[in-house]
Structure formats: structure tokens, C-alpha cells
Residue, then its C-alpha position, 0 to 999 in steps of 0.5 A: m043699938k035699937q036694931a040689936w033688939s029686933d034682929l036675932k043676929s045682932f042681939v046674939t052678937v051684942a050679948m056674946v061681946i058683953l059676955l066676953f068683956t065681962i069675963v075679961i074684966a072679971n079676970l083683970l079684977g082678980a076673980v078666980l075663973s078657969e082658963t077653960i071658961l075663956v076658951l069655951v066662950t071664945n070657941l062658942m063665939t067663933a062658931v056662932f059668928t061663923y054660922y050667922f055671917s056665912k049664912a047671910k052671904t049664902e041667902t043673899t047669893e041664892y036670892n040674887e040667883n033666883k032673881g036673875e041678877 
């Protein structure tokens, strides 16, 4: 958890999971939230996670190619 505060990718991942968890719990407890909010948040999470995790693989590959490995 300590790494999540120093690394932007980890921080955003933890924050998005907490946000989704909060929305789901609020819906279970009877709060009136639109289904659209849940769809928007899950789409945003998908976009952010795809960007961060595919970007890391690309940078590693480019680094290894430049290094000759």
C-alpha cells in the first residue's frame, strides 16, 4: 500500500477501485444512484487501466530493444 502513494499508476488504481466499491455499496444500502453513473465509472476504469497497463509493456519493450536484449 505504501507504493500506491509514491507511484501514480498504483495510486490511480487504488482510487478507482475505492470509488467503484463505494458506488456498489451505496447502491446496496439503498441510495438512489443512476445506473448511468455506474456505467460511466466502469468505462472510465477500463480506459484508465488499459492506458496504464498497456503503456508499461510498451516502455519495457522499447527499453529492452534499445539495450540490445
